[in-house]
N, C-alpha and C positions, 0 to 999 in steps of 0.2 A: 399506591403501594400494592393494592390487590391486583391491578392490571399488570404491574411489573412482575409480581409473583407468578401470575398466569403466563406472562411472556417467557419467564425463566423456565417454567415447566415445558411449555411448547418448544422452546429452543432445545432443551435437552432431548425431547422426543425427536426433533428434527435431526439432531446430530447422530442419533441412532438410525433413524429411518432414511436419512438423506432425501426425504420427500420435499419437493418444492411446496406442496400444499401445507406441510407442517411448518416450514419456514415462514410461509405467508401468514399462518395463524399466529405465530410468534410476533411477526412484524406488526400485525393488526393490534395485538395486545400492547406492545410497547409504544405504538403510535398513540393509542388512547392515553397511556400513562404520561407521555410527554405533553399531550394536549392539556391534561388536567394539571400537570406540574412541570412547567417548562424548564425549571432549574433542577431537574432530577438527573444527576450525572450518570449513574449506573444505567438508567433507562435510555438516556441519550447514546451512551456508548454501544449498548447492545442493539438498539434500533439502527444506528448508523452502520454497524457491522453487518447486520442482516440485510439491510437495503443494498449495501455494496455487494454482498454475496449474490443476492438475487439478480442484481443488475448484470452480473457476469454470466448468468446461466443461459444456455441455448434454449430459448423458449419460443414457441410459435406465437406467443402473445406479446403485445407491446410492453416494453419495460417501463411501466408506469406504476405509480402508487395508487392511492385511493381514488377509485372511479376515474382513472386516467388524469387526475388533476395535476400531478406533479411527477416527472420522471424520477425513478428510484435514485439515480445518481444525484439529482438535485436534493432529494430528501436526505441522503447520506451526507451531502455537503453541508446542509443546514444543521443537521444534528451535530456533526463534528465541530463546526465553527462555533456553535452555541456552547458546546462542551469546553472548547479552548477558552472562550470568553469567561466561563465560570471559573476556570482554573487559574486565570490571570488575576493576581491580587494587588498589583501595584503598577506604577508607571514604568518600572523596569521590566515588566512582563514576566517576572519569575513565577513559576507554577506553584500552586498550592499542592501540598502533599497530604495524604490522609491514609487511612487503612485501605482504601480502595485504589486511590490514585497516587502512586509513588512517581518519582521522576522518570523511571523507565517507562511507566505507562503513558506519561505525557509525550515522551518521544515516539511511542507507538501511535498515538493519536495523530501527531504531525505526519508520521510515515503513511498512515492510512489515508489521511486527507490528501497527501501528495498523490496517492494512487487515484483517488476520486478525481482530482483535477487532471491527472495524466489521461484518464479515460475520456475526459471531456475535451481533451486537447487544449487545455488552458495551461500551457507549458510554463510561463513565468510563475504562476501561482504554485504549480507542482514543484518547481525548483525551490521556491521559497520554503515550502514545508519540508522537503527533503533536507535542506540545509538546517532548518530549525531542529529537526529530529536528531541530527548529529551533534548539536550543541548539548543535548541532554544525554545522548548515548553515542559516543564516537565509534562504537563497534558494530553499527547497524550495516550489515552487508547489503541489504536491499536498498538502502539509501544511496550508498556509493554506486551500486549497479545502475540505478535509475538516473542518478545525476550523470553518469557516463553516457547513458542512452540519450539524454537531453543534450549533452555536449556534442555528441556525434550529429544530432539533428541540426544543431546550431553551427556545425562546421568547426567546432573547437576541438580538434583532434588531440592536441597535447593535453588538454584538460581531461578528455576521455581516457587517454592512456593513464594519467594520474589516478583517475577513479577506479579503473579496472585493476591497476596494480594494488590499490588499497583493498579492493575486493579479495584479491588473491593473497594478500598478507593475512587476511582474516579467514579465508577459505581457500587454501591452496589447491584443493582437489575439484574446483568448479570448472569443468571442461568448457562450458559455454563462455566463461570469461576469458579463458585462454584463446578460444576461437575468435572472439571479438577483438582481442588485442592483436592477434594475427592479421585480422582483416584491416585494422587501422594501419599496422606496420606495412602491409602490402600496398595500401593506398599511398603511403608516404615513401614508397619504393625502398623500404628497409627490408629487403627480401630475406636475408639471413635470419633476422629477428622474427619475421613473419613465419618462416618455415619452422623455426624452433617452437613457436607458440602452437602452430597447427599440429606438430608432432606430439606435443604435450597433451593437447586436447584428445588426440587419438589414443594415447596411452591410457588416459583416464576414462575414455568412452570409446571402446573399439568399434562400436556401431555408428559412430558419428560421421555419416556420409558427407555432410557439409564440409567437414575438415579434410577428408580425403580429396574432395573435389578441389 
């Protein structure tokens, strides 16, 4: 608990300073907390989030954890998978809820774990967790967006269209989603629909050079 408390303070300092060093101090404290108490949900959540954040920073140093022992993305993966296992209470896989972890938080854990696997190019696992996140919260724009991305990579263009339309139902002013829809329609030779989506992207983002092109 003391290490988790220290991690919380370091994390608040890091959010103010945006210093990588401060985030690393917070990560170190939370890592120690989870080593001493492996079933510590709050510590696991913050540890995983910080590890994921640091893994995405443009640093001249290798993106590894303690002494280069484990890449940060793998540390984040382990933390979130452990957290999900703690939140599963029966064979049905229904999540536990508490003052800290409501159903919406469980959906966020799945969403974030999807990002961890996406960055590692473990696409089937990423897809699984994005789909799980939508079971708990069907209004997660990020989940639909990333499932659409994975569908495009798999050549499932109709599925991608379905996902990007779901994104736009929730967030109609997302220029990039309109652009991606246009790109798919163009590939399907549905040129009028493609032009309509590109025009809408330009209306929402007049500096969108990619849509003008």
